[in-house]
N, C-alpha and C positions, 0 to 999 in steps of 0.2 A: 702590624697593623694589616697584609691579606688577609690574612684567614681568623681576626678577630672580624673584621668585615663578614664575611662569610659564615660565621658562625653565630654571628647576632642578628647574621638575613635571618638565616635556618627559624630562630628563634623566636623571632619578633612576626614570620612573616603571616601580613595581614592580621597581626595584634593591635591594632588601636588601644584597648582599653589596657592590655601590659605597656606601652607607653604613657597612655594616664598615668595608670598605678603608680608607675614608676618615675615617672616627675610629682609628684607628690610626695612620695614617700623618703625622698633623698632631694638633699638640698646642695647646687654646685655651683662653686668660685673660680670663677677664670676673666680676668691673666690669675694666677697669683701673688701676692704682695712681696713688694719687693723687695722685704723682707723676712720676706719665710724661711724658714730654717735650712729650706732645699740647698738655696743658693748658695751658702756660708757650708754646705755638707762637702766632705773628702771626697763623694761620690760622685757628686756633678763637677766636681773638679779636675775626677779624674778620667774619668764617662764625657767629658763635654767637655772638652779640654784645650776646644775651641772658639767656644763659647757663643756655638752657632745661635740661629732662633729655633724654637722652640714649642711646641704643641704643651700647653700646661692647665691645669686644672686641679680640682680636689674636687671631690663627690664625698659632703659625710651628712652626718647622721649625728643626732641629742638623739639623747635616752633618759631619762628619771631610771637613778640607782636602782630602785624600786620594783624594777622590773629586769633586772638584771639578774641572773644565777649568782644565786648569795654567794656561794667559793670565788667570785670572780670578782666582786663587788669592790676589795681592797687594796687590789694588786693591778694596776698596769700594765706591767711583764705579762700575766696572763691574761690579760682582756687583750689584748693586741697580739695573744700569738691564739687565742680562742678565737679571734676574729677574721685570722688571717686563714686560718682551718676553714671557715664555715664558708669566707671565699671562692677559695681551691677546692672545697670538695662537695657544697652546694649547687643548686640547680644552674645557674648561672651560670659555669663556666665547664656545665656537664657535657654540651657537645665538642665544643674545643678538646674538651679531654679524653675525650674519646678517640677524634681525630690522632690526634699528636702519639696516644696509647697506639693507635694503629702504623704510623705513619715513622712512629720513632723508635717504636722500644725493639733493643736487641744489643747485641753483645758489647757493646758499641757504648751503650746506656745504661747496664744492666745494675749500675752504681746507683740512678736516679732516682725519683718517685714518679708514681703513673696508677698506679687504680685509686681510688676512691677512695677505701680503706687506707694505705698510704700516706693519702692527702691528709684525712680527717684527724688523723692521732699523728702527724709529723711534728717535732720543735723549730724548727723552722730554725735550724744553728745556720751561722754564720759558713757560707758553701755550699750549703743541703742545694743539689738542684734539682727539677724534676719539670716534665714534658718536653725533654728534652729544646726548650726556651725561655728556661727560668734560673734563675737564683739568688741565692740571699748573699749579697755583698756589702750590707751592714747590719748590727744591729745595734739598739740603744734600749734602755729601760723601757721605753711602751711605744718605737716604733722598729717597724722590721723591710729592709730596705730592698729591694728584688729587680734585677736586672733582666729586660726582654728585646727582645727582636731579632734574637738568634740562635743556634745552637752553642751552652758552653761548653763544647765541645772546638770550640773557633769562637774564643776572645777577646780579638783582635778588635779594633776598628769595625763599622757599621753602617750601611747610607742610611741605614734605619735603627736607633739606638734607642734606649729607653730606661727608667728609674721609675719604678712602681712603689711609693709608700703608705705603707700600714700604719696605722695609728688609732692609737688610744689612750685617751686625757682621761683624768676623774676632775670632776672641783667640788669636795666636799662643800663648802659652803650652802652650793646649790643645787647640790642633790642630782648630779647631772654625770653625764661622760658621754663625750663626743667621741666617733670614732671617724675614721678618714679615709680615703683609696686617693692616694695624691700620682699623681704624673706627668712626667716632662719628657715626651719625644722631642731625638735630636738629628744629625748630620754628627756621626763623631768619624767622619770617614776623614774628610779635610774642610777647612774654612771657608763658606757659605757666604759671599759677599754681595749676595744682593737680596739676600732678606729674605730667602724663599722659605716655609714651614717643608719640614720630613715629609706630606701629605697633605693632598686636597681636603677643600671644607666637607663633601661628603663624606671619608672617611674621620674625620676632627669630630663630629657630630654623631656615628654609630661608634665610637668610641668611648663615648661621653655618656650615650646610653645603656653601654655594657658596663663601664663606671657604677650606675647605678644599679645598674644589676647584680652586680659582682658586692657592693656595700649591703643591699639586701640580703642578697643571704649569707652577708658575713653574719650579721645585725641575728639573724634566726639563730644563729646558734649559739648568742650571749642569753636569750629570751627564753629556751625551753627549759 
């Protein structure tokens, strides 16, 4: 969350217009509904085994299918993959992408993705690691679940652990597609008995603004 806070601060410093645009261009739901698919997923059961308090939200956007690239309109899996590519290869992740590449690329991470072009064309298959901070831990027909909060080289519990779910859902009757970035952050090291979340309110708000930028960035990949 610290890296997110720094990179977003750099990206949006003094830019009230950017904040206003992202707020109007994307939708935010928090907390997640009690019946959300994330809560019954194997990923949340594996990584938040203590059922600790979470910072939880989903940023989403609904688009007419007519605006989507024709080759993607009938394939939710392709939509989710392309949306994921746009999120991590686009403008929103650019500052963090550079910081991570300069800080983390080396012999131990040679099998990971760092460059923009790599992230722009990855299939984000199960086990894909990138920026020495993210790892794909689950895939379904329309969603990609990424673990964050620390290096994939150290897969154990983390004081700030997290799951990001990138998804795309087509409604053919309505002629629309919903794309979203769902997040849950938690302490996976030990049980938290006082209800304390893993980050303060300021970091939580910055994270949500960053998520809005990631969704906007991902959408651009679907419509061009």
